[in-house]
PQR file with spaces between the fields and no chain letter, atoms N, CA, C, O and H, PARSE charges and radii, in Angstrom:
ATOM       1  N    UNK     1     152.725   55.478 -110.585 -0.4000 1.5000
ATOM       2  CA   UNK     1     151.503   55.843 -111.300 -0.0000 2.0000
ATOM       3  C    UNK     1     150.446   56.272 -110.288  0.5500 1.7000
ATOM       4  O    UNK     1     150.303   55.666 -109.226 -0.5500 1.4000
ATOM       5  N    UNK     2     149.723   57.308 -110.626 -0.4000 1.5000
ATOM       6  CA   UNK     2     148.655   57.808 -109.771 -0.0000 2.0000
ATOM       7  C    UNK     2     147.435   56.901 -109.910  0.5500 1.7000
ATOM       8  O    UNK     2     147.098   56.455 -111.007 -0.5500 1.4000
ATOM       9  H    UNK     2     149.839   57.801 -111.488  0.4000 1.0000
ATOM      10  N    UNK     3     146.795   56.642 -108.802 -0.4000 1.5000
ATOM      11  CA   UNK     3     145.609   55.803 -108.779 -0.0000 2.0000
ATOM      12  C    UNK     3     144.553   56.361 -109.742  0.5500 1.7000
ATOM      13  O    UNK     3     144.206   57.539 -109.651 -0.5500 1.4000
ATOM      14  H    UNK     3     147.069   57.004 -107.911  0.4000 1.0000
ATOM      15  N    UNK     4     144.038   55.538 -110.660 -0.4000 1.5000
ATOM      16  CA   UNK     4     143.025   56.011 -111.618 -0.0000 2.0000
ATOM      17  C    UNK     4     141.764   56.564 -110.943  0.5500 1.7000
ATOM      18  O    UNK     4     141.140   57.489 -111.463 -0.5500 1.4000
ATOM      19  H    UNK     4     144.320   54.582 -110.734  0.4000 1.0000
ATOM      20  N    UNK     5     141.393   56.014 -109.810 -0.4000 1.5000
ATOM      21  CA   UNK     5     140.215   56.528 -109.095 -0.0000 2.0000
ATOM      22  C    UNK     5     140.464   57.948 -108.590  0.5500 1.7000
ATOM      23  O    UNK     5     139.557   58.780 -108.584 -0.5500 1.4000
ATOM      24  H    UNK     5     141.899   55.262 -109.387  0.4000 1.0000
ATOM      25  N    UNK     6     141.699   58.218 -108.166 -0.4000 1.5000
ATOM      26  CA   UNK     6     142.043   59.571 -107.724 -0.0000 2.0000
ATOM      27  C    UNK     6     141.991   60.536 -108.907  0.5500 1.7000
ATOM      28  O    UNK     6     141.503   61.658 -108.777 -0.5500 1.4000
ATOM      29  H    UNK     6     142.436   57.543 -108.171  0.4000 1.0000
ATOM      30  N    UNK     7     142.487   60.103 -110.043 -0.4000 1.5000
ATOM      31  CA   UNK     7     142.473   60.959 -111.232 -0.0000 2.0000
ATOM      32  C    UNK     7     141.053   61.341 -111.642  0.5500 1.7000
ATOM      33  O    UNK     7     140.829   62.431 -112.167 -0.5500 1.4000
ATOM      34  H    UNK     7     142.884   59.191 -110.149  0.4000 1.0000
ATOM      35  N    UNK     8     140.108   60.456 -111.405 -0.4000 1.5000
ATOM      36  CA   UNK     8     138.721   60.745 -111.767 -0.0000 2.0000
ATOM      37  C    UNK     8     138.114   61.858 -110.925  0.5500 1.7000
ATOM      38  O    UNK     8     137.238   62.579 -111.403 -0.5500 1.4000
ATOM      39  H    UNK     8     140.291   59.570 -110.979  0.4000 1.0000
ATOM      40  N    UNK     9     138.561   62.014 -109.680 -0.4000 1.5000
ATOM      41  CA   UNK     9     137.942   63.016 -108.801 -0.0000 2.0000
ATOM      42  C    UNK     9     138.738   64.308 -108.684  0.5500 1.7000
ATOM      43  O    UNK     9     138.203   65.319 -108.228 -0.5500 1.4000
ATOM      44  H    UNK     9     139.272   61.428 -109.291  0.4000 1.0000
ATOM      45  N    UNK    10     140.014   64.296 -109.089 -0.4000 1.5000
ATOM      46  CA   UNK    10     140.816   65.519 -109.009 -0.0000 2.0000
ATOM      47  C    UNK    10     140.286   66.570 -109.977  0.5500 1.7000
ATOM      48  O    UNK    10     139.869   66.253 -111.091 -0.5500 1.4000
ATOM      49  H    UNK    10     140.449   63.475 -109.460  0.4000 1.0000
ATOM      50  N    UNK    11     140.310   67.815 -109.539 -0.4000 1.5000
ATOM      51  CA   UNK    11     139.899   68.951 -110.366 -0.0000 2.0000
ATOM      52  C    UNK    11     140.886   70.088 -110.168  0.5500 1.7000
ATOM      53  O    UNK    11     141.549   70.165 -109.134 -0.5500 1.4000
ATOM      54  H    UNK    11     140.649   68.073 -108.634  0.4000 1.0000
ATOM      55  N    UNK    12     140.987   70.958 -111.139 -0.4000 1.5000
ATOM      56  CA   UNK    12     141.853   72.132 -111.054 -0.0000 2.0000
ATOM      57  C    UNK    12     141.359   73.025 -109.916  0.5500 1.7000
ATOM      58  O    UNK    12     140.196   73.429 -109.912 -0.5500 1.4000
ATOM      59  H    UNK    12     140.449   70.896 -111.980  0.4000 1.0000
ATOM      60  N    UNK    13     142.224   73.336 -108.955 -0.4000 1.5000
ATOM      61  CA   UNK    13     141.793   74.166 -107.834 -0.0000 2.0000
ATOM      62  C    UNK    13     141.421   75.591 -108.245  0.5500 1.7000
ATOM      63  O    UNK    13     140.688   76.270 -107.525 -0.5500 1.4000
ATOM      64  H    UNK    13     143.169   73.008 -108.959  0.4000 1.0000
ATOM      65  N    UNK    14     141.917   76.048 -109.387 -0.4000 1.5000
ATOM      66  CA   UNK    14     141.599   77.395 -109.850 -0.0000 2.0000
ATOM      67  C    UNK    14     140.240   77.467 -110.546  0.5500 1.7000
ATOM      68  O    UNK    14     139.621   78.530 -110.583 -0.5500 1.4000
ATOM      69  H    UNK    14     142.513   75.497 -109.971  0.4000 1.0000
ATOM      70  N    UNK    15     139.778   76.358 -111.090 -0.4000 1.5000
ATOM      71  CA   UNK    15     138.571   76.371 -111.919 -0.0000 2.0000
ATOM      72  C    UNK    15     137.387   75.593 -111.350  0.5500 1.7000
ATOM      73  O    UNK    15     136.266   75.725 -111.840 -0.5500 1.4000
ATOM      74  H    UNK    15     140.281   75.494 -111.060  0.4000 1.0000
ATOM      75  N    UNK    16     137.624   74.799 -110.340 -0.4000 1.5000
ATOM      76  CA   UNK    16     136.609   73.849 -109.887 -0.0000 2.0000
ATOM      77  C    UNK    16     135.271   74.512 -109.557  0.5500 1.7000
ATOM      78  O    UNK    16     134.225   73.903 -109.779 -0.5500 1.4000
ATOM      79  H    UNK    16     138.535   74.691 -109.942  0.4000 1.0000
ATOM      80  N    UNK    17     135.273   75.716 -109.043 -0.4000 1.5000
ATOM      81  CA   UNK    17     134.013   76.362 -108.643 -0.0000 2.0000
ATOM      82  C    UNK    17     133.317   77.102 -109.782  0.5500 1.7000
ATOM      83  O    UNK    17     132.132   77.421 -109.678 -0.5500 1.4000
ATOM      84  H    UNK    17     136.123   76.210 -108.862  0.4000 1.0000
ATOM      85  N    UNK    18     134.029   77.373 -110.851 -0.4000 1.5000
ATOM      86  CA   UNK    18     133.419   78.153 -111.924 -0.0000 2.0000
ATOM      87  C    UNK    18     133.132   77.345 -113.182  0.5500 1.7000
ATOM      88  O    UNK    18     132.037   77.424 -113.739 -0.5500 1.4000
ATOM      89  H    UNK    18     134.991   77.114 -110.936  0.4000 1.0000
ATOM      90  N    UNK    19     134.113   76.569 -113.630 -0.4000 1.5000
ATOM      91  CA   UNK    19     133.932   75.860 -114.897 -0.0000 2.0000
ATOM      92  C    UNK    19     134.068   74.354 -114.771  0.5500 1.7000
ATOM      93  O    UNK    19     133.927   73.644 -115.767 -0.5500 1.4000
ATOM      94  H    UNK    19     135.003   76.505 -113.178  0.4000 1.0000
ATOM      95  N    UNK    20     134.333   73.856 -113.598 -0.4000 1.5000
ATOM      96  CA   UNK    20     134.457   72.412 -113.402 -0.0000 2.0000
ATOM      97  C    UNK    20     135.877   71.935 -113.248  0.5500 1.7000
ATOM      98  O    UNK    20     136.140   71.041 -112.444 -0.5500 1.4000
ATOM      99  H    UNK    20     134.448   74.433 -112.790  0.4000 1.0000
ATOM     100  N    UNK    21     136.801   72.503 -113.995 -0.4000 1.5000
ATOM     101  CA   UNK    21     138.217   72.191 -113.843 -0.0000 2.0000
ATOM     102  C    UNK    21     138.611   70.757 -114.125  0.5500 1.7000
ATOM     103  O    UNK    21     139.452   70.194 -113.424 -0.5500 1.4000
ATOM     104  H    UNK    21     136.587   73.229 -114.649  0.4000 1.0000
ATOM     105  N    UNK    22     138.011   70.157 -115.149 -0.4000 1.5000
ATOM     106  CA   UNK    22     138.353   68.770 -115.477 -0.0000 2.0000
ATOM     107  C    UNK    22     139.813   68.677 -115.928  0.5500 1.7000
ATOM     108  O    UNK    22     140.292   69.491 -116.717 -0.5500 1.4000
ATOM     109  H    UNK    22     137.328   70.614 -115.718  0.4000 1.0000
ATOM     110  N    UNK    23     140.498   67.666 -115.408 -0.4000 1.5000
ATOM     111  CA   UNK    23     141.911   67.458 -115.709 -0.0000 2.0000
ATOM     112  C    UNK    23     142.100   66.238 -116.607  0.5500 1.7000
ATOM     113  O    UNK    23     141.360   65.258 -116.524 -0.5500 1.4000
ATOM     114  H    UNK    23     140.109   67.004 -114.767  0.4000 1.0000
ATOM     115  N    UNK    24     143.110   66.329 -117.463 -0.4000 1.5000
ATOM     116  CA   UNK    24     143.456   65.224 -118.342 -0.0000 2.0000
ATOM     117  C    UNK    24     144.917   64.868 -118.076  0.5500 1.7000
ATOM     118  O    UNK    24     145.772   65.750 -117.986 -0.5500 1.4000
ATOM     119  H    UNK    24     143.711   67.125 -117.530  0.4000 1.0000
ATOM     120  N    UNK    25     145.194   63.580 -117.952 -0.4000 1.5000
ATOM     121  CA   UNK    25     146.555   63.101 -117.754 -0.0000 2.0000
ATOM     122  C    UNK    25     147.299   63.179 -119.087  0.5500 1.7000
ATOM     123  O    UNK    25     146.847   62.645 -120.100 -0.5500 1.4000
ATOM     124  H    UNK    25     144.500   62.864 -118.025  0.4000 1.0000
ATOM     125  N    UNK    26     148.437   63.848 -119.065 -0.4000 1.5000
ATOM     126  CA   UNK    26     149.268   63.987 -120.266 -0.0000 2.0000
ATOM     127  C    UNK    26     150.672   63.488 -119.963  0.5500 1.7000
ATOM     128  O    UNK    26     151.236   63.789 -118.911 -0.5500 1.4000
ATOM     129  H    UNK    26     148.804   64.282 -118.242  0.4000 1.0000
ATOM     130  N    UNK    27     151.216   62.742 -120.871 -0.4000 1.5000
ATOM     131  CA   UNK    27     152.597   62.249 -120.794 -0.0000 2.0000
ATOM     132  C    UNK    27     152.877   61.493 -119.497  0.5500 1.7000
ATOM     133  O    UNK    27     154.030   61.391 -119.079 -0.5500 1.4000
ATOM     134  H    UNK    27     150.758   62.498 -121.726  0.4000 1.0000
ATOM     135  N    UNK    28     151.852   60.971 -118.869 -0.4000 1.5000
ATOM     136  CA   UNK    28     151.929   60.173 -117.639 -0.0000 2.0000
ATOM     137  C    UNK    28     152.483   60.928 -116.434  0.5500 1.7000
ATOM     138  O    UNK    28     152.631   60.337 -115.364 -0.5500 1.4000
ATOM     139  H    UNK    28     150.915   61.054 -119.208  0.4000 1.0000
ATOM     140  N    UNK    29     152.792   62.213 -116.578 -0.4000 1.5000
ATOM     141  CA   UNK    29     153.379   62.958 -115.455 -0.0000 2.0000
ATOM     142  C    UNK    29     152.811   64.365 -115.284  0.5500 1.7000
ATOM     143  O    UNK    29     153.324   65.140 -114.476 -0.5500 1.4000
ATOM     144  H    UNK    29     152.672   62.693 -117.447  0.4000 1.0000
ATOM     145  N    UNK    30     151.775   64.702 -116.021 -0.4000 1.5000
ATOM     146  CA   UNK    30     151.181   66.035 -115.939 -0.0000 2.0000
ATOM     147  C    UNK    30     149.663   65.938 -115.962  0.5500 1.7000
ATOM     148  O    UNK    30     149.094   65.110 -116.674 -0.5500 1.4000
ATOM     149  H    UNK    30     151.358   64.073 -116.677  0.4000 1.0000
ATOM     150  N    UNK    31     149.013   66.791 -115.180 -0.4000 1.5000
ATOM     151  CA   UNK    31     147.562   66.944 -115.234 -0.0000 2.0000
ATOM     152  C    UNK    31     147.289   68.312 -115.839  0.5500 1.7000
ATOM     153  O    UNK    31     147.764   69.326 -115.328 -0.5500 1.4000
ATOM     154  H    UNK    31     149.475   67.463 -114.602  0.4000 1.0000
ATOM     155  N    UNK    32     146.527   68.344 -116.919 -0.4000 1.5000
ATOM     156  CA   UNK    32     146.264   69.585 -117.647 -0.0000 2.0000
ATOM     157  C    UNK    32     144.785   69.927 -117.522  0.5500 1.7000
ATOM     158  O    UNK    32     143.919   69.110 -117.833 -0.5500 1.4000
ATOM     159  H    UNK    32     146.141   67.520 -117.334  0.4000 1.0000
ATOM     160  N    UNK    33     144.504   71.150 -117.060 -0.4000 1.5000
ATOM     161  CA   UNK    33     143.134   71.618 -116.932 -0.0000 2.0000
ATOM     162  C    UNK    33     142.577   71.943 -118.314  0.5500 1.7000
ATOM     163  O    UNK    33     143.201   72.665 -119.091 -0.5500 1.4000
ATOM     164  H    UNK    33     145.208   71.814 -116.807  0.4000 1.0000
ATOM     165  N    UNK    34     141.416   71.411 -118.607 -0.4000 1.5000
ATOM     166  CA   UNK    34     140.783   71.633 -119.899 -0.0000 2.0000
ATOM     167  C    UNK    34     140.170   73.025 -120.018  0.5500 1.7000
ATOM     168  O    UNK    34     139.830   73.459 -121.118 -0.5500 1.4000
ATOM     169  H    UNK    34     140.909   70.824 -117.976  0.4000 1.0000
ATOM     170  N    UNK    35     140.026   73.731 -118.888 -0.4000 1.5000
ATOM     171  CA   UNK    35     139.425   75.065 -118.903 -0.0000 2.0000
ATOM     172  C    UNK    35     140.473   76.179 -118.954  0.5500 1.7000
ATOM     173  O    UNK    35     140.428   77.025 -119.848 -0.5500 1.4000
ATOM     174  H    UNK    35     140.302   73.378 -117.994  0.4000 1.0000
ATOM     175  N    UNK    36     141.407   76.190 -118.014 -0.4000 1.5000
ATOM     176  CA   UNK    36     142.368   77.296 -117.925 -0.0000 2.0000
ATOM     177  C    UNK    36     143.744   76.949 -118.487  0.5500 1.7000
ATOM     178  O    UNK    36     144.583   77.833 -118.660 -0.5500 1.4000
ATOM     179  H    UNK    36     141.443   75.504 -117.288  0.4000 1.0000
ATOM     180  N    UNK    37     143.978   75.675 -118.773 -0.4000 1.5000
ATOM     181  CA   UNK    37     145.226   75.178 -119.349 -0.0000 2.0000
ATOM     182  C    UNK    37     146.414   75.217 -118.389  0.5500 1.7000
ATOM     183  O    UNK    37     147.563   75.138 -118.821 -0.5500 1.4000
ATOM     184  H    UNK    37     143.296   74.957 -118.634  0.4000 1.0000
ATOM     185  N    UNK    38     146.140   75.338 -117.078 -0.4000 1.5000
ATOM     186  CA   UNK    38     147.225   75.176 -116.121 -0.0000 2.0000
ATOM     187  C    UNK    38     147.679   73.724 -116.182  0.5500 1.7000
ATOM     188  O    UNK    38     146.895   72.819 -116.468 -0.5500 1.4000
ATOM     189  H    UNK    38     145.206   75.403 -116.727  0.4000 1.0000
ATOM     190  N    UNK    39     148.957   73.527 -115.908 -0.4000 1.5000
ATOM     191  CA   UNK    39     149.535   72.191 -115.950 -0.0000 2.0000
ATOM     192  C    UNK    39     150.154   71.886 -114.597  0.5500 1.7000
ATOM     193  O    UNK    39     151.030   72.605 -114.115 -0.5500 1.4000
ATOM     194  H    UNK    39     149.593   74.263 -115.676  0.4000 1.0000
ATOM     195  N    UNK    40     149.679   70.806 -113.996 -0.4000 1.5000
ATOM     196  CA   UNK    40     150.120   70.410 -112.665 -0.0000 2.0000
ATOM     197  C    UNK    40     151.000   69.169 -112.773  0.5500 1.7000
ATOM     198  O    UNK    40     150.586   68.159 -113.341 -0.5500 1.4000
ATOM     199  H    UNK    40     148.967   70.222 -114.387  0.4000 1.0000
ATOM     200  N    UNK    41     152.221   69.243 -112.226 -0.4000 1.5000
ATOM     201  CA   UNK    41     153.117   68.090 -112.322 -0.0000 2.0000
ATOM     202  C    UNK    41     152.727   66.981 -111.350  0.5500 1.7000
ATOM     203  O    UNK    41     152.095   67.222 -110.322 -0.5500 1.4000
ATOM     204  H    UNK    41     152.558   70.063 -111.764  0.4000 1.0000
ATOM     205  N    UNK    42     153.117   65.777 -111.700 -0.4000 1.5000
ATOM     206  CA   UNK    42     152.983   64.629 -110.805 -0.0000 2.0000
ATOM     207  C    UNK    42     154.410   64.238 -110.437  0.5500 1.7000
ATOM     208  O    UNK    42     155.174   63.768 -111.280 -0.5500 1.4000
ATOM     209  H    UNK    42     153.631   65.581 -112.535  0.4000 1.0000
ATOM     210  N    UNK    43     154.757   64.439 -109.170 -0.4000 1.5000
ATOM     211  CA   UNK    43     156.113   64.194 -108.688 -0.0000 2.0000
ATOM     212  C    UNK    43     156.072   63.042 -107.687  0.5500 1.7000
ATOM     213  O    UNK    43     155.334   63.098 -106.703 -0.5500 1.4000
ATOM     214  H    UNK    43     154.136   64.821 -108.485  0.4000 1.0000
ATOM     215  N    UNK    44     156.852   62.013 -107.934 -0.4000 1.5000
ATOM     216  CA   UNK    44     156.874   60.817 -107.073 -0.0000 2.0000
ATOM     217  C    UNK    44     155.470   60.260 -106.872  0.5500 1.7000
ATOM     218  O    UNK    44     155.089   59.893 -105.760 -0.5500 1.4000
ATOM     219  H    UNK    44     157.452   61.968 -108.733  0.4000 1.0000
ATOM     220  N    UNK    45     154.708   60.202 -107.954 -0.4000 1.5000
ATOM     221  CA   UNK    45     153.335   59.670 -107.967 -0.0000 2.0000
ATOM     222  C    UNK    45     152.345   60.510 -107.170  0.5500 1.7000
ATOM     223  O    UNK    45     151.261   60.029 -106.840 -0.5500 1.4000
ATOM     224  H    UNK    45     155.017   60.501 -108.857  0.4000 1.0000
ATOM     225  N    UNK    46     152.695   61.753 -106.854 -0.4000 1.5000
ATOM     226  CA   UNK    46     151.809   62.648 -106.100 -0.0000 2.0000
ATOM     227  C    UNK    46     151.507   63.878 -106.961  0.5500 1.7000
ATOM     228  O    UNK    46     152.428   64.611 -107.320 -0.5500 1.4000
ATOM     229  H    UNK    46     153.575   62.144 -107.122  0.4000 1.0000
ATOM     230  N    UNK    47     150.236   64.118 -107.298 -0.4000 1.5000
ATOM     231  CA   UNK    47     149.886   65.327 -108.042 -0.0000 2.0000
ATOM     232  C    UNK    47     150.121   66.575 -107.182  0.5500 1.7000
ATOM     233  O    UNK    47     149.667   66.649 -106.040 -0.5500 1.4000
ATOM     234  H    UNK    47     149.488   63.523 -107.006  0.4000 1.0000
ATOM     235  N    UNK    48     150.827   67.535 -107.740 -0.4000 1.5000
ATOM     236  CA   UNK    48     151.097   68.789 -107.041 -0.0000 2.0000
ATOM     237  C    UNK    48     150.038   69.787 -107.498  0.5500 1.7000
ATOM     238  O    UNK    48     150.186   70.448 -108.526 -0.5500 1.4000
ATOM     239  H    UNK    48     151.196   67.474 -108.667  0.4000 1.0000
ATOM     240  N    UNK    49     148.962   69.882 -106.709 -0.4000 1.5000
ATOM     241  CA   UNK    49     147.791   70.656 -107.105 -0.0000 2.0000
ATOM     242  C    UNK    49     147.792   72.062 -106.493  0.5500 1.7000
ATOM     243  O    UNK    49     146.786   72.503 -105.936 -0.5500 1.4000
ATOM     244  H    UNK    49     148.842   69.346 -105.874  0.4000 1.0000
ATOM     245  N    UNK    50     148.901   72.746 -106.600 -0.4000 1.5000
ATOM     246  CA   UNK    50     149.016   74.123 -106.127 -0.0000 2.0000
ATOM     247  C    UNK    50     148.821   75.055 -107.316  0.5500 1.7000
ATOM     248  O    UNK    50     149.448   74.875 -108.360 -0.5500 1.4000
ATOM     249  H    UNK    50     149.718   72.388 -107.053  0.4000 1.0000
ATOM     250  N    UNK    51     147.956   76.049 -107.159 -0.4000 1.5000
ATOM     251  CA   UNK    51     147.687   76.975 -108.262 -0.0000 2.0000
ATOM     252  C    UNK    51     148.980   77.635 -108.729  0.5500 1.7000
ATOM     253  O    UNK    51     149.196   77.782 -109.932 -0.5500 1.4000
ATOM     254  H    UNK    51     147.447   76.195 -106.311  0.4000 1.0000
ATOM     255  N    UNK    52     149.841   78.034 -107.797 -0.4000 1.5000
ATOM     256  CA   UNK    52     151.109   78.659 -108.177 -0.0000 2.0000
ATOM     257  C    UNK    52     151.959   77.739 -109.048  0.5500 1.7000
ATOM     258  O    UNK    52     152.639   78.199 -109.965 -0.5500 1.4000
ATOM     259  H    UNK    52     149.665   77.915 -106.820  0.4000 1.0000
ATOM     260  N    UNK    53     151.920   76.454 -108.763 -0.4000 1.5000
ATOM     261  CA   UNK    53     152.686   75.501 -109.565 -0.0000 2.0000
ATOM     262  C    UNK    53     152.069   75.366 -110.956  0.5500 1.7000
ATOM     263  O    UNK    53     152.796   75.302 -111.948 -0.5500 1.4000
ATOM     264  H    UNK    53     151.367   76.080 -108.018  0.4000 1.0000
ATOM     265  N    UNK    54     150.760   75.323 -111.040 -0.4000 1.5000
ATOM     266  CA   UNK    54     150.084   75.269 -112.329 -0.0000 2.0000
ATOM     267  C    UNK    54     150.338   76.511 -113.162  0.5500 1.7000
ATOM     268  O    UNK    54     150.441   76.434 -114.386 -0.5500 1.4000
ATOM     269  H    UNK    54     150.170   75.375 -110.234  0.4000 1.0000
ATOM     270  N    UNK    55     150.440   77.671 -112.490 -0.4000 1.5000
ATOM     271  CA   UNK    55     150.712   78.932 -113.181 -0.0000 2.0000
ATOM     272  C    UNK    55     152.069   78.935 -113.880  0.5500 1.7000
ATOM     273  O    UNK    55     152.228   79.560 -114.928 -0.5500 1.4000
ATOM     274  H    UNK    55     150.356   77.733 -111.496  0.4000 1.0000
ATOM     275  N    UNK    56     153.039   78.244 -113.305 -0.4000 1.5000
ATOM     276  CA   UNK    56     154.385   78.229 -113.884 -0.0000 2.0000
ATOM     277  C    UNK    56     154.397   77.650 -115.294  0.5500 1.7000
ATOM     278  O    UNK    56     155.247   78.005 -116.111 -0.5500 1.4000
ATOM     279  H    UNK    56     152.910   77.737 -112.453  0.4000 1.0000
ATOM     280  N    UNK    57     153.457   76.763 -115.571 -0.4000 1.5000
ATOM     281  CA   UNK    57     153.478   76.015 -116.828 -0.0000 2.0000
ATOM     282  C    UNK    57     152.328   76.383 -117.763  0.5500 1.7000
ATOM     283  O    UNK    57     152.161   75.753 -118.807 -0.5500 1.4000
ATOM     284  H    UNK    57     152.767   76.475 -114.908  0.4000 1.0000
ATOM     285  N    UNK    58     151.537   77.386 -117.408 -0.4000 1.5000
ATOM     286  CA   UNK    58     150.314   77.684 -118.164 -0.0000 2.0000
ATOM     287  C    UNK    58     150.598   78.018 -119.634  0.5500 1.7000
ATOM     288  O    UNK    58     149.783   77.702 -120.501 -0.5500 1.4000
ATOM     289  H    UNK    58     151.672   77.898 -116.559  0.4000 1.0000
ATOM     290  N    UNK    59     151.717   78.640 -119.921 -0.4000 1.5000
ATOM     291  CA   UNK    59     152.035   79.028 -121.306 -0.0000 2.0000
ATOM     292  C    UNK    59     152.765   77.932 -122.078  0.5500 1.7000
ATOM     293  O    UNK    59     152.947   78.046 -123.290 -0.5500 1.4000
ATOM     294  H    UNK    59     152.378   78.897 -119.216  0.4000 1.0000
ATOM     295  N    UNK    60     153.183   76.875 -121.388 -0.4000 1.5000
ATOM     296  CA   UNK    60     153.929   75.798 -122.050 -0.0000 2.0000
ATOM     297  C    UNK    60     153.000   74.881 -122.835  0.5500 1.7000
ATOM     298  O    UNK    60     151.889   74.580 -122.400 -0.5500 1.4000
ATOM     299  H    UNK    60     153.036   76.782 -120.404  0.4000 1.0000
ATOM     300  N    UNK    61     153.463   74.451 -123.974 -0.4000 1.5000
ATOM     301  CA   UNK    61     152.725   73.455 -124.733 -0.0000 2.0000
ATOM     302  C    UNK    61     152.940   72.099 -124.075  0.5500 1.7000
ATOM     303  O    UNK    61     153.992   71.850 -123.487 -0.5500 1.4000
ATOM     304  H    UNK    61     154.366   74.696 -124.327  0.4000 1.0000
ATOM     305  N    UNK    62     151.956   71.236 -124.172 -0.4000 1.5000
ATOM     306  CA   UNK    62     152.057   69.913 -123.569 -0.0000 2.0000
ATOM     307  C    UNK    62     153.298   69.186 -124.092  0.5500 1.7000
ATOM     308  O    UNK    62     153.986   68.509 -123.328 -0.5500 1.4000
ATOM     309  H    UNK    62     151.102   71.438 -124.650  0.4000 1.0000
ATOM     310  N    UNK    63     153.582   69.320 -125.367 -0.4000 1.5000
ATOM     311  CA   UNK    63     154.738   68.646 -125.963 -0.0000 2.0000
ATOM     312  C    UNK    63     156.054   69.127 -125.371  0.5500 1.7000
ATOM     313  O    UNK    63     157.049   68.404 -125.413 -0.5500 1.4000
ATOM     314  H    UNK    63     153.023   69.871 -125.987  0.4000 1.0000
ATOM     315  N    UNK    64     156.073   70.346 -124.817 -0.4000 1.5000
ATOM     316  CA   UNK    64     157.308   70.928 -124.294 -0.0000 2.0000
ATOM     317  C    UNK    64     157.498   70.708 -122.793  0.5500 1.7000
ATOM     318  O    UNK    64     158.522   71.107 -122.238 -0.5500 1.4000
ATOM     319  H    UNK    64     155.265   70.933 -124.782  0.4000 1.0000
ATOM     320  N    UNK    65     156.532   70.083 -122.136 -0.4000 1.5000
ATOM     321  CA   UNK    65     156.650   69.857 -120.695 -0.0000 2.0000
ATOM     322  C    UNK    65     157.761   68.843 -120.413  0.5500 1.7000
ATOM     323  O    UNK    65     157.871   67.836 -121.112 -0.5500 1.4000
ATOM     324  H    UNK    65     155.701   69.758 -122.586  0.4000 1.0000
ATOM     325  N    UNK    66     158.586   69.106 -119.389 -0.4000 1.5000
ATOM     326  CA   UNK    66     159.662   68.163 -119.085 -0.0000 2.0000
ATOM     327  C    UNK    66     159.135   66.872 -118.459  0.5500 1.7000
ATOM     328  O    UNK    66     158.228   66.887 -117.627 -0.5500 1.4000
ATOM     329  H    UNK    66     158.497   69.925 -118.822  0.4000 1.0000
ATOM     330  N    UNK    67     159.717   65.779 -118.874 -0.4000 1.5000
ATOM     331  CA   UNK    67     159.372   64.468 -118.317 -0.0000 2.0000
ATOM     332  C    UNK    67     160.686   63.826 -117.868  0.5500 1.7000
ATOM     333  O    UNK    67     161.572   63.598 -118.692 -0.5500 1.4000
ATOM     334  H    UNK    67     160.454   65.766 -119.549  0.4000 1.0000
ATOM     335  N    UNK    68     160.821   63.541 -116.606 -0.4000 1.5000
ATOM     336  CA   UNK    68     159.879   63.806 -115.518 -0.0000 2.0000
ATOM     337  C    UNK    68     159.871   65.293 -115.167  0.5500 1.7000
ATOM     338  O    UNK    68     160.794   66.026 -115.521 -0.5500 1.4000
ATOM     339  H    UNK    68     160.102   63.726 -115.936  0.4000 1.0000
ATOM     340  N    UNK    69     158.812   65.736 -114.462 -0.4000 1.5000
ATOM     341  CA   UNK    69     158.749   67.127 -114.032 -0.0000 2.0000
ATOM     342  C    UNK    69     159.903   67.451 -113.083  0.5500 1.7000
ATOM     343  O    UNK    69     160.392   66.567 -112.379 -0.5500 1.4000
ATOM     344  H    UNK    69     158.062   65.141 -114.174  0.4000 1.0000
ATOM     345  N    UNK    70     160.333   68.695 -113.060 -0.4000 1.5000
ATOM     346  CA   UNK    70     161.399   69.079 -112.133 -0.0000 2.0000
ATOM     347  C    UNK    70     160.915   68.998 -110.686  0.5500 1.7000
ATOM     348  O    UNK    70     159.715   69.090 -110.427 -0.5500 1.4000
ATOM     349  H    UNK    70     159.936   69.412 -113.632  0.4000 1.0000
ATOM     350  N    UNK    71     161.840   68.828 -109.748 -0.4000 1.5000
ATOM     351  CA   UNK    71     161.440   68.798 -108.335 -0.0000 2.0000
ATOM     352  C    UNK    71     160.798   70.121 -107.922  0.5500 1.7000
ATOM     353  O    UNK    71     161.143   71.180 -108.445 -0.5500 1.4000
ATOM     354  H    UNK    71     162.814   68.753 -109.958  0.4000 1.0000
ATOM     355  N    UNK    72     159.876   70.047 -106.995 -0.4000 1.5000
ATOM     356  CA   UNK    72     159.205   71.244 -106.481 -0.0000 2.0000
ATOM     357  C    UNK    72     160.090   71.862 -105.410  0.5500 1.7000
ATOM     358  O    UNK    72     160.572   71.175 -104.510 -0.5500 1.4000
ATOM     359  H    UNK    72     159.595   69.187 -106.571  0.4000 1.0000
ATOM     360  N    UNK    73     160.292   73.148 -105.521 -0.4000 1.5000
ATOM     361  CA   UNK    73     161.122   73.811 -104.502 -0.0000 2.0000
ATOM     362  C    UNK    73     160.332   74.811 -103.697  0.5500 1.7000
ATOM     363  O    UNK    73     160.879   75.453 -102.802 -0.5500 1.4000
ATOM     364  H    UNK    73     159.900   73.706 -106.253  0.4000 1.0000
C-alpha cells in the first residue's frame, strides 16, 4: 500500500502546472487524474508517474483497468 501522506502530495505530472492535477486512488492500484483522466499504475507499492504510462490508459474506464496493473516495460 502506498503511504497515505504520499498520496496527498502526488499530482499528475501532465496537469500540475495548469489545472492542479489532483489524483484519486482507484481500485487500490491506480491513481486517476481528475483533470485529464490519465491513469497511473501503482506497481509494487510504487506509483509510476510517467506521462507516457498515464497516456496508455487515458481511454480506459476505471472499471476496466487491470488489477494488479501489468509490469512496466
